[in-house]
N, C-alpha and C positions, 0 to 999 in steps of 0.2 A: 723607710722612705721608698715609695713606689715610683714606677716609671712615669706615670701621669700626674704626679703631685703638683707639677708646675701649672696644670690646667684647673686646679681646684681653688675655690675661694671659700672662706668661712664667713657666713652671714647669719646673724641672729636677729629675729624680729619678735618684740614683745608688744602685743596689742592689748595693753592694759586699759582699765576703765578710766584712769586719770591721765596717763601719759602713754605715748607710743614711743618705743625705743627701737632704733636700728643700730646694730653693732656690726662693724665690718673689720675683720682682722684684729679684733681686740680693742678697737677704738669706737667710741660713740659717734655716729655720723648724724643721727636724727634723734632729738629729744624734744618732743612737741606735745602739747595737750591734745587729747583725743576728743576733739569737738569740731562740729561742722556747722556752718551757717547756710541755711537752705531756704529758697523762696517757696512758700506754700502753694502758690498758684501755678507756677511753671515747673516746679521741681528742680530748678537750676541751683547748683551749688555755687555760692558766692565766695566763701572763704573757708579755709581749714586751718587747724592748729592755732597758733598764737593770735593770728588776725581775727579768727572767729571768736576766740576767748575775749578779745577786746570789744567785740560787738554784743556780747551777752548782756541782755537787759537794756540795751540802748538802741534797739532796732525798731523798724516799722512793724506793725502787727502781721504783715504778710511774710516777714523773714523770721524764721525760727532757728534758734541755736540748739543743737542736739548732741548730747553725750551718749556713748554706747550704753 
């Protein structure tokens, strides 16, 4: 145990192709699908994660859902 141990935090990020996981101090903080809903004309991101997954296949032709 070092002098500055109280200043450190343990964070693990798994940017998987199906799910993104963020683990902080041994606990899963984020477990979300790795998908984005994006407007093709403006480039604006509408939704990410679970909300974008619900939009997949049900959107207007100008909105595209993208997996990595």
